[in-house]
Backbone bond lengths (Angstrom), bond angles and torsions (degrees), N, CA, C in turn:
res aa  C-N    CA-C-N  psi(-1)  N-CA   C-N-CA  omega(-1)  CA-C   N-CA-C  phi
1 M - - - 1.466 - - 1.531 109.73 -
2 Q 1.326 116.58 134.24 1.455 120.53 -179.17 1.521 111.19 -67.08
3 D 1.342 115.68 139.35 1.453 120.94 176.45 1.521 109.15 -65.62
4 K 1.323 115.68 144.55 1.460 119.46 -179.93 1.525 112.71 -78.28
5 F 1.337 118.02 -9.80 1.453 120.62 171.11 1.526 107.48 -86.05
6 I 1.317 116.88 113.27 1.453 123.34 -174.14 1.532 109.59 -105.10
7 K 1.322 116.14 129.19 1.457 120.98 -176.85 1.525 110.67 -73.74
8 K 1.331 114.56 127.40 1.458 122.71 174.46 1.529 107.73 -133.92
9 R 1.312 117.30 -172.88 1.457 120.55 -179.16 1.527 110.26 -63.74
10 H 1.322 116.65 118.13 1.472 124.63 176.79 1.521 114.83 71.07
11 I 1.323 119.58 -6.75 1.465 119.49 -173.97 1.527 112.30 -141.81
12 L 1.339 114.17 161.78 1.452 122.52 158.33 1.525 105.36 -105.60
13 S 1.313 116.18 118.30 1.458 121.92 -177.01 1.518 109.83 -102.01
14 Y 1.326 117.11 125.84 1.461 121.07 178.00 1.521 108.77 -77.42
15 E 1.321 115.44 125.52 1.457 119.97 -177.12 1.516 110.31 -130.27
16 D 1.316 114.87 126.83 1.457 122.65 179.90 1.523 107.23 -141.19
17 K 1.327 116.73 140.71 1.458 120.39 -175.53 1.526 112.52 -62.56
18 L 1.338 117.18 -21.78 1.458 120.71 -179.89 1.525 112.86 -88.41
19 L 1.353 116.05 -8.54 1.457 120.84 -177.56 1.524 108.54 -89.90
20 K 1.325 117.20 117.48 1.465 121.44 -174.38 1.524 113.26 -108.34
21 N 1.324 117.08 -50.87 1.461 120.57 -170.69 1.522 114.69 -114.40
22 V 1.324 117.19 -15.10 1.461 121.30 -178.42 1.532 109.80 -85.24
23 K 1.329 116.43 134.70 1.463 121.84 174.18 1.519 108.23 -106.31
24 L 1.329 115.65 128.44 1.460 120.83 -170.20 1.525 108.52 -143.75
25 G 1.331 116.46 132.06 1.453 118.73 178.04 1.514 112.44 179.41
26 I 1.336 115.06 -168.93 1.458 121.82 178.45 1.520 108.11 -149.07
27 T 1.319 116.60 143.71 1.456 119.85 179.31 1.527 110.28 -74.15
28 T 1.327 115.15 159.68 1.457 121.52 172.08 1.528 108.42 -105.56
29 R 1.326 117.26 179.63 1.468 120.32 -177.31 1.518 112.93 -95.21
30 E 1.311 118.91 0.11 1.459 122.92 -170.12 1.527 113.76 -82.22
31 D 1.340 114.77 150.91 1.468 123.26 165.15 1.523 113.82 58.35
32 G 1.331 116.11 46.34 1.456 120.22 176.77 1.514 112.56 -115.64
33 L 1.326 115.27 -165.23 1.460 122.30 -175.32 1.524 113.40 -109.32
34 S 1.310 117.82 -5.30 1.464 121.48 -170.96 1.532 112.09 -90.28
35 P 1.329 117.64 150.09 1.473 121.83 -179.77 1.526 113.75 -89.42
36 Y 1.350 117.02 58.32 1.478 120.08 -176.39 1.535 112.86 -132.00
37 P 1.316 125.02 60.01 1.466 122.71 -11.87 1.523 110.06 -77.08
38 K 1.298 117.56 -139.15 1.456 122.14 -174.98 1.527 111.54 -57.64
39 N 1.340 114.96 138.62 1.472 122.39 173.10 1.527 113.58 62.61
40 A 1.316 117.01 39.40 1.469 120.79 -179.97 1.526 111.00 -94.44
41 F 1.319 115.51 146.64 1.467 122.83 -177.00 1.529 109.17 -96.40
42 N 1.325 115.78 66.01 1.466 121.40 179.89 1.523 110.42 -71.46
43 M 1.347 116.61 138.99 1.463 121.57 -179.18 1.525 113.31 -117.09
44 A 1.339 118.10 6.64 1.471 120.57 -176.20 1.516 111.18 -103.66
45 R 1.329 116.15 127.71 1.467 121.17 175.92 1.525 112.20 -80.44
46 Y 1.330 117.81 -14.04 1.458 120.31 -171.15 1.520 113.36 -93.02
47 I 1.333 118.41 7.27 1.455 120.09 174.82 1.526 108.93 -113.41
48 D 1.320 116.76 175.56 1.465 121.88 -173.72 1.528 110.35 -75.88
49 D 1.316 115.14 87.53 1.458 121.80 179.06 1.530 107.56 -147.72
50 H 1.296 117.24 157.96 1.463 120.67 176.13 1.523 109.40 -71.79
51 Q 1.328 116.44 130.75 1.460 120.20 -175.95 1.525 112.52 -60.25
52 Q 1.342 116.55 -32.24 1.462 118.36 -179.82 1.527 111.81 -67.26
53 N 1.346 116.58 -25.10 1.467 118.92 175.75 1.518 110.88 -64.32
54 I 1.338 115.68 -45.62 1.464 119.46 -178.93 1.519 110.31 -65.35
55 T 1.328 117.15 -41.53 1.458 120.17 178.66 1.526 111.10 -59.81
56 K 1.332 116.01 -44.90 1.473 119.59 179.04 1.527 110.48 -64.14
57 H 1.319 117.48 -40.19 1.463 120.01 177.67 1.534 110.88 -63.85
58 Q 1.332 116.67 -39.65 1.466 120.28 176.64 1.526 110.54 -61.57
59 E 1.311 115.80 -43.30 1.463 120.05 -179.91 1.526 110.80 -63.12
60 D 1.331 116.60 -41.59 1.464 120.00 177.96 1.521 111.09 -63.00
61 L 1.346 116.07 -43.17 1.460 119.87 179.74 1.527 110.78 -65.21
62 A 1.329 117.05 -42.25 1.465 120.59 179.15 1.522 111.08 -57.48
63 T 1.322 116.31 -40.12 1.465 120.42 177.93 1.520 110.77 -67.71
64 T 1.323 116.95 -42.38 1.464 121.22 -177.94 1.520 112.24 -62.56
65 I 1.337 116.95 -42.14 1.472 119.46 -174.71 1.521 113.13 -100.57
66 G 1.344 117.33 -5.41 1.452 120.05 178.31 1.511 114.16 69.46
67 F 1.351 114.98 36.87 1.463 120.28 -178.67 1.527 108.23 -132.19
68 P 1.343 119.50 105.62 1.471 121.54 -174.47 1.522 112.71 -61.64
69 R 1.323 115.87 145.04 1.466 122.61 -178.16 1.526 112.29 -56.18
70 E 1.307 117.21 -30.63 1.467 121.28 -177.77 1.523 112.05 -62.98
71 Q 1.327 116.99 -16.50 1.470 121.14 -178.83 1.525 112.53 -102.14
72 W 1.325 116.75 3.03 1.468 120.46 -179.28 1.523 111.07 -83.36
73 V 1.326 115.52 154.44 1.470 122.63 173.52 1.526 107.85 -134.66
74 F 1.346 115.51 134.59 1.462 120.40 -179.08 1.530 109.40 -135.15
75 P 1.341 118.59 125.05 1.470 120.39 177.83 1.527 111.15 -91.70
76 I 1.324 116.78 167.59 1.461 122.20 171.98 1.528 106.52 -95.55
77 Q 1.324 116.15 106.23 1.458 122.19 -172.31 1.533 111.20 -82.57
78 T 1.333 116.21 143.66 1.467 121.05 -179.01 1.529 112.23 -136.65
79 H 1.333 117.80 22.94 1.471 122.49 176.01 1.532 112.33 59.67
80 E 1.320 116.02 37.88 1.463 120.23 176.25 1.527 109.00 -116.59
81 N 1.342 117.66 -155.07 1.463 118.88 -176.21 1.528 112.85 -130.59
82 K 1.331 116.14 27.80 1.458 120.02 178.37 1.524 110.04 -79.00
83 V 1.336 115.22 133.00 1.460 122.53 -178.98 1.525 108.79 -121.30
84 V 1.331 116.63 136.85 1.465 121.52 -176.13 1.521 110.47 -128.62
85 K 1.323 115.77 140.12 1.465 121.87 173.41 1.523 109.37 -80.69
86 I 1.320 115.92 131.99 1.453 121.36 -177.70 1.529 109.76 -103.35
87 A 1.344 115.23 135.71 1.462 122.19 178.01 1.524 109.58 -114.78
88 G 1.318 115.74 169.89 1.454 120.29 179.40 1.519 113.06 -57.07
89 S 1.315 116.62 -31.24 1.469 120.96 -179.63 1.524 112.51 -68.60
90 D 1.330 117.98 -13.74 1.474 121.82 179.39 1.523 112.76 -85.93
91 R 1.320 117.49 -8.00 1.463 119.79 -178.56 1.523 110.65 -55.14
92 G 1.329 115.81 135.90 1.457 121.70 178.94 1.512 114.88 89.93
93 T 1.336 118.18 -4.34 1.463 121.08 -177.31 1.525 111.52 -63.03
94 N 1.316 116.53 123.36 1.475 125.26 176.02 1.532 113.61 63.43
95 I 1.322 116.91 24.71 1.462 120.10 -179.88 1.534 110.59 -92.21
96 D 1.313 118.03 -55.00 1.465 120.45 178.36 1.524 112.01 -73.85
97 A 1.324 116.81 -33.34 1.463 122.59 179.32 1.517 108.33 -159.76
98 L 1.343 116.24 152.29 1.456 120.11 179.59 1.522 110.17 -76.75
99 T 1.337 115.72 142.48 1.461 122.42 -179.92 1.525 108.54 -131.40
100 G 1.310 116.53 -172.51 1.463 120.94 175.97 1.510 112.96 -86.80
101 D 1.318 117.33 -0.01 1.459 121.25 -177.96 1.527 111.36 -77.53
102 L 1.318 115.97 147.50 1.472 123.19 179.32 1.524 111.39 53.31
103 H 1.319 116.12 40.48 1.465 120.76 178.40 1.531 109.75 -83.77
104 G 1.338 115.44 140.88 1.456 120.47 178.68 1.513 113.08 74.31
105 V 1.320 116.15 29.73 1.469 122.14 -176.50 1.523 109.50 -115.98
106 D 1.331 117.15 127.18 1.462 121.78 178.32 1.521 112.91 -122.50
107 G 1.324 116.34 10.02 1.454 121.02 175.91 1.516 110.56 -147.51
108 L 1.332 116.14 135.92 1.454 122.56 179.73 1.521 109.40 -131.04
109 Y 1.330 116.73 149.11 1.452 120.00 171.70 1.521 109.01 -153.02
110 T 1.331 116.04 158.79 1.458 120.50 176.93 1.519 109.84 -157.36
111 Y 1.329 114.29 154.74 1.455 121.82 171.57 1.528 110.46 -109.21
112 E 1.319 117.15 5.17 1.464 121.62 -175.33 1.525 111.33 -97.41
113 P 1.349 116.96 150.39 1.466 120.69 179.59 1.527 111.92 -83.90
114 N 1.326 115.23 170.34 1.465 122.98 174.71 1.520 112.60 59.31
115 I 1.338 115.44 41.20 1.464 122.53 175.69 1.520 107.80 -132.88
116 L 1.332 115.96 132.98 1.458 121.87 174.20 1.524 108.49 -110.63
117 L 1.317 117.10 113.94 1.457 122.46 176.31 1.519 108.04 -83.09
118 T 1.338 117.70 132.70 1.463 121.11 -177.40 1.524 110.70 -136.92
119 M 1.344 115.94 151.50 1.470 122.64 172.40 1.519 108.46 -153.83
120 C 1.337 115.96 156.93 1.458 121.31 179.73 1.536 111.80 -97.43
121 Y 1.339 114.75 148.37 1.468 122.02 -176.50 1.526 110.88 -145.72
122 A 1.341 114.75 152.22 1.470 120.48 172.07 1.524 109.56 -157.53
123 D 1.291 118.36 41.89 1.466 129.91 175.47 1.522 111.78 145.86
124 C 1.342 117.50 -35.94 1.470 119.88 178.77 1.530 109.82 -63.54
125 V 1.317 115.53 164.54 1.460 121.13 -171.98 1.536 111.21 -90.26
126 P 1.345 117.07 120.32 1.464 119.05 170.31 1.525 109.28 -84.27
127 I 1.320 116.03 127.16 1.471 120.28 -178.16 1.526 107.57 -123.66
128 Y 1.319 114.72 119.65 1.455 122.70 -175.69 1.529 109.40 -105.33
129 F 1.323 115.46 141.07 1.464 121.74 -179.75 1.533 108.00 -128.07
130 Y 1.340 115.98 138.75 1.462 116.95 175.43 1.519 111.54 -157.60
131 S 1.314 114.62 153.00 1.456 123.31 168.73 1.519 106.25 -146.45
132 E 1.317 116.45 103.36 1.467 118.54 179.84 1.529 110.29 -65.07
133 Q 1.306 116.43 -33.02 1.462 120.65 179.26 1.524 111.69 -59.31
134 H 1.333 116.38 -35.98 1.468 121.26 -175.79 1.532 112.34 -109.55
135 H 1.330 117.15 9.82 1.471 122.89 176.06 1.532 111.75 56.21
136 F 1.327 114.22 43.10 1.467 120.67 -176.66 1.520 109.98 -116.64
137 I 1.347 116.57 136.07 1.458 121.94 168.57 1.524 108.90 -137.56
138 G 1.328 115.25 153.32 1.459 120.31 177.52 1.514 110.20 -152.76
139 L 1.322 116.50 161.04 1.461 122.11 179.03 1.531 108.47 -147.09
140 A 1.333 115.99 134.36 1.465 120.88 179.45 1.518 110.30 -128.94
141 H 1.325 114.98 152.19 1.470 124.09 179.29 1.532 106.07 -116.81
142 A 1.347 116.17 112.71 1.472 119.56 -172.77 1.521 111.27 -127.49
143 G 1.323 116.03 95.27 1.451 120.41 164.64 1.523 107.31 -84.51
144 W 1.325 117.59 -161.06 1.467 116.44 -179.42 1.521 110.79 -66.34
145 R 1.341 117.33 -34.91 1.476 119.23 -179.57 1.531 111.05 -67.78
146 G 1.325 116.06 -44.46 1.459 119.02 179.25 1.514 112.33 -65.61
147 T 1.328 116.19 -33.29 1.460 119.87 178.14 1.523 110.57 -69.12
148 V 1.336 116.75 -47.68 1.469 120.37 175.81 1.525 110.75 -59.52
149 G 1.335 116.36 -36.74 1.466 121.04 178.20 1.518 113.44 -76.90
150 Q 1.330 116.77 0.58 1.466 123.20 177.10 1.526 111.69 53.41
151 I 1.341 114.93 50.91 1.467 118.58 -179.42 1.519 111.17 -61.46
152 V 1.332 117.78 -29.11 1.468 118.67 177.97 1.526 110.78 -63.71
153 N 1.327 117.24 -36.76 1.463 120.30 177.29 1.522 110.82 -68.00
154 E 1.335 115.71 -39.65 1.463 119.57 178.04 1.522 110.04 -60.41
155 L 1.333 116.37 -40.47 1.461 118.52 -177.56 1.523 111.73 -71.24
156 I 1.329 117.15 -46.53 1.466 117.25 -176.40 1.528 112.42 -74.12
157 S 1.326 117.75 -10.50 1.468 119.27 173.24 1.529 110.66 -66.89
158 N 1.328 116.69 -13.53 1.465 121.43 178.42 1.528 112.78 -97.01
159 V 1.308 116.71 4.09 1.455 121.50 177.15 1.523 109.12 -79.96
160 D 1.339 117.28 124.27 1.467 119.93 -176.60 1.527 111.75 -105.52
161 F 1.355 116.14 26.87 1.459 120.60 177.60 1.521 107.86 -138.52
162 D 1.320 116.46 173.12 1.462 120.82 -178.48 1.522 110.13 -64.41
163 L 1.333 116.83 134.12 1.463 120.88 -176.96 1.524 113.05 -65.07
164 K 1.306 118.17 -14.59 1.471 119.45 175.64 1.522 110.88 -68.12
165 D 1.332 116.72 -16.91 1.462 121.57 178.25 1.530 112.23 -94.04
166 L 1.328 117.07 3.01 1.459 121.47 -178.65 1.525 110.12 -100.58
167 S 1.327 116.44 133.32 1.462 122.04 173.04 1.521 109.00 -110.38
168 V 1.328 116.01 143.46 1.464 121.51 -179.17 1.525 108.92 -129.82
169 V 1.309 115.79 135.55 1.464 122.47 177.57 1.521 108.22 -120.73
170 I 1.321 116.37 125.75 1.465 122.09 178.37 1.525 107.31 -104.31
171 G 1.334 114.99 115.06 1.455 120.75 -168.99 1.514 115.07 -93.31
172 P 1.348 116.40 -172.73 1.466 122.27 -176.09 1.525 112.57 -59.37
173 S 1.331 114.98 129.57 1.465 121.15 177.39 1.522 107.74 -155.26
174 T 1.324 116.30 -175.22 1.458 119.51 -177.23 1.532 111.93 -62.24
175 S 1.317 116.02 156.28 1.464 121.16 -180.00 1.526 110.08 -90.79
176 T 1.325 115.88 -172.42 1.462 120.19 177.65 1.528 112.39 -71.64
177 S 1.324 117.73 0.75 1.466 120.37 171.74 1.534 110.46 -68.01
178 Y 1.330 116.17 -19.15 1.465 121.28 176.16 1.524 108.98 -67.82
179 E 1.331 116.51 132.09 1.459 120.47 -177.23 1.519 112.11 -121.97
180 I 1.330 115.02 149.49 1.460 123.04 175.43 1.524 108.82 -122.59
181 N 1.352 115.61 163.52 1.465 119.62 179.26 1.537 110.43 -97.76
182 D 1.319 115.55 -177.27 1.469 120.32 -176.78 1.523 112.32 -61.86
183 D 1.337 116.67 -40.25 1.466 119.79 -178.05 1.521 111.49 -62.50
184 I 1.333 116.51 -42.96 1.460 119.66 -179.97 1.529 109.63 -71.31
185 K 1.313 116.78 -38.63 1.471 119.89 177.67 1.527 110.51 -57.16
186 A 1.323 116.64 -39.27 1.464 120.13 -179.90 1.525 111.32 -60.95
187 K 1.326 117.05 -33.79 1.468 120.18 177.94 1.522 110.65 -66.82
188 F 1.321 116.81 -38.15 1.462 120.18 178.71 1.528 111.35 -70.19
189 E 1.322 117.29 -29.90 1.465 119.92 179.41 1.524 112.06 -63.15
190 A 1.328 116.21 -20.45 1.466 119.94 -179.76 1.530 112.63 -82.46
191 L 1.321 117.43 -7.77 1.462 120.05 -179.41 1.530 110.87 -76.19
192 P 1.330 117.66 156.70 1.468 121.30 -176.42 1.526 113.36 -85.08
193 I 1.322 117.28 37.31 1.466 122.19 179.00 1.524 108.53 -135.95
194 D 1.339 116.05 160.38 1.463 121.72 -175.05 1.528 110.43 -74.86
195 I 1.321 117.25 107.62 1.458 121.72 -176.51 1.525 112.30 -63.68
196 N 1.323 117.85 -25.71 1.458 121.16 -178.71 1.526 112.82 -68.24
197 R 1.324 116.26 -14.30 1.464 119.76 179.87 1.523 112.28 -83.74
198 Y 1.332 117.76 -19.72 1.471 118.34 -174.45 1.531 114.74 -134.92
199 V 1.332 118.54 -0.55 1.466 122.19 175.82 1.531 108.47 -121.10
200 F 1.333 115.62 134.60 1.461 121.19 -173.37 1.529 109.51 -131.21
201 T 1.329 116.79 110.24 1.462 121.45 -177.48 1.530 109.96 -72.39
202 R 1.347 115.30 130.09 1.470 121.07 -176.93 1.521 112.62 -115.95
203 G 1.311 116.28 -12.40 1.447 119.40 -178.49 1.511 109.74 170.53
204 T 1.317 115.70 -171.75 1.461 120.41 -179.78 1.520 110.48 -62.10
205 N 1.336 116.10 119.12 1.467 122.40 176.77 1.532 112.27 61.94
206 R 1.338 117.02 27.21 1.463 122.01 -179.21 1.524 109.68 -134.88
207 H 1.341 114.65 119.29 1.458 119.84 -178.20 1.526 109.50 -138.58
208 G 1.333 116.62 119.97 1.457 119.52 172.28 1.518 109.45 -71.63
209 I 1.336 115.92 149.26 1.456 119.03 -178.18 1.523 110.15 -140.09
210 D 1.309 115.79 138.98 1.463 123.30 176.44 1.527 107.65 -102.81
211 L 1.330 116.42 93.57 1.462 120.54 -176.74 1.521 111.94 -69.62
212 K 1.321 117.48 -30.29 1.466 119.44 176.38 1.523 109.87 -60.65
213 L 1.334 115.59 -50.78 1.459 119.74 -177.97 1.522 111.44 -65.83
214 A 1.328 117.52 -38.66 1.467 120.16 179.05 1.524 110.72 -57.19
215 N 1.327 116.89 -43.59 1.466 119.78 180.00 1.523 111.37 -70.38
216 A 1.333 117.23 -35.54 1.463 119.51 175.88 1.530 110.87 -62.82
217 L 1.329 116.55 -41.92 1.461 120.41 179.22 1.529 111.55 -65.67
218 L 1.329 116.68 -38.06 1.466 119.90 176.55 1.530 110.67 -63.11
219 L 1.324 116.00 -40.50 1.464 119.80 178.87 1.526 111.16 -64.88
220 E 1.330 116.10 -44.09 1.468 119.86 177.83 1.525 110.30 -60.65
221 N 1.321 115.74 -44.83 1.460 120.75 -179.65 1.526 111.75 -60.81
222 A 1.346 115.71 -30.62 1.460 120.55 -179.25 1.529 112.87 -84.08
223 G 1.342 116.91 -6.43 1.452 119.23 175.04 1.514 116.52 114.76
224 V 1.338 118.26 1.30 1.462 120.22 175.88 1.533 108.02 -78.26
225 P 1.332 118.48 125.16 1.472 119.89 -179.64 1.530 111.46 -58.49
226 K 1.329 116.17 138.75 1.463 120.90 -178.72 1.519 111.93 -55.79
227 D 1.339 116.56 -38.20 1.457 120.83 -178.58 1.531 112.35 -68.10
228 N 1.325 117.29 -13.47 1.465 121.30 179.57 1.525 112.36 -91.69
229 I 1.329 117.30 0.90 1.470 122.02 -176.34 1.519 109.26 -112.29
230 Y 1.328 116.18 122.96 1.460 120.90 178.30 1.529 109.27 -111.71
231 I 1.321 116.83 134.18 1.460 122.05 178.53 1.527 108.79 -119.28
232 T 1.323 117.03 121.33 1.455 120.41 177.97 1.525 111.18 -71.54
233 N 1.328 115.69 156.14 1.461 120.96 174.19 1.529 111.97 -88.13
234 Y 1.318 117.85 -12.67 1.460 120.58 -178.99 1.531 110.62 -64.58
235 A 1.339 115.82 137.08 1.465 121.68 179.71 1.527 109.33 -130.53
236 T 1.315 116.42 124.53 1.462 121.48 -176.18 1.518 112.37 -61.41
237 S 1.323 116.55 -39.67 1.464 120.73 -175.35 1.520 113.15 -75.91
238 E 1.333 116.82 -8.97 1.463 120.63 -176.23 1.525 113.14 -105.27
239 D 1.322 118.35 -8.52 1.464 120.37 -177.21 1.523 110.27 -142.94
240 L 1.333 116.11 86.42 1.462 120.60 -178.88 1.524 112.40 -78.79
241 S 1.323 117.80 -2.06 1.458 119.60 171.94 1.527 110.61 -77.57
242 L 1.333 116.48 -25.67 1.462 121.65 -179.39 1.518 113.70 -105.07
243 F 1.346 116.95 -34.40 1.460 120.58 -167.98 1.521 112.87 -125.81
244 F 1.326 115.14 153.82 1.457 121.72 164.90 1.530 107.83 -81.98
245 S 1.330 116.96 143.92 1.464 120.92 176.13 1.524 108.76 -133.92
246 Y 1.316 116.43 109.60 1.465 121.64 -177.79 1.523 110.91 -59.45
247 R 1.335 116.74 -42.44 1.463 120.17 -177.98 1.530 111.48 -68.92
248 V 1.318 116.70 -51.50 1.462 120.27 -176.32 1.524 110.99 -64.01
249 E 1.328 116.84 -39.58 1.468 121.60 -176.73 1.526 112.68 -93.85
250 K 1.325 115.75 10.78 1.467 123.35 174.06 1.536 112.59 52.84
251 G 1.307 114.97 40.55 1.459 121.32 175.07 1.504 115.14 84.13
252 N 1.328 117.65 -13.32 1.462 121.05 -176.85 1.527 110.30 -91.23
253 T 1.324 114.38 71.12 1.461 118.64 -174.02 1.518 110.33 -158.54
254 G 1.324 115.20 171.52 1.447 120.56 177.64 1.517 111.84 -88.67
255 R 1.333 115.61 -163.42 1.462 121.24 -179.09 1.530 110.15 -136.44
256 M 1.318 115.53 142.49 1.451 120.62 170.19 1.528 109.53 -84.18
257 L 1.315 115.73 160.47 1.466 121.49 176.27 1.515 108.98 -115.49
258 A 1.341 116.10 116.95 1.456 120.35 170.80 1.525 107.85 -87.04
259 F 1.321 115.77 145.61 1.470 119.26 -176.54 1.521 110.43 -147.03
260 I 1.323 114.95 148.81 1.459 122.11 172.06 1.518 107.50 -149.13
261 G 1.315 115.75 131.66 1.465 119.91 -177.95 1.508 112.12 -145.79
262 Q 1.325 113.86 161.64 1.466 119.82 177.77 1.529 109.67 -144.47
């Protein structure tokens, strides 16, 4: 079955026949101006790159998806589980330059139109939430810390409609090649989901983990119907022609931008 993330210029665009007004996707690393390595499409202002490169990449993306930069919102992520409601007055936050606004935020949601929620990724799991019926969109950033912190639960606690009307898309992130140690595994054992379904012991103090599936299981446990959750097959750590991978590239890399707007 074909993946619902469809490759286009600079992006993988999520396409579903039931999706009418919401724009959802993630940038790729191809055909940019940044040296991560040569010609990379870096979207993060907080790494060692020329600021004009990021601005030009933003402008290119805005043209591709038809969503002007003035309507974008970007938080300063810190791998925690804080979720914030976004209003029209937040448009443009941290787009032209980074500020102290929306610091320590790894989840965003809004019920307002003409807003594009954005966050940067390079292995962590982008999780998109939407209900066109209820004019709701959300975006979460879930590495192992955000997953243990159940950021998906924090975000859907702000849903004021029946969860059967909520759709969730789990986007490109690291594969099960990602490993955790015993201490981190113990944190996952405290979650209300079956750890044997998404953690795989490979040796002493070595456990592979499927963070995409872990977040899907948390969503199901919280009441989101399984049929409403889509998980992409794309894996950042397995395709460096398309994606940046913080783990594989040992931190010396750019960042993709996940986005969802209405």
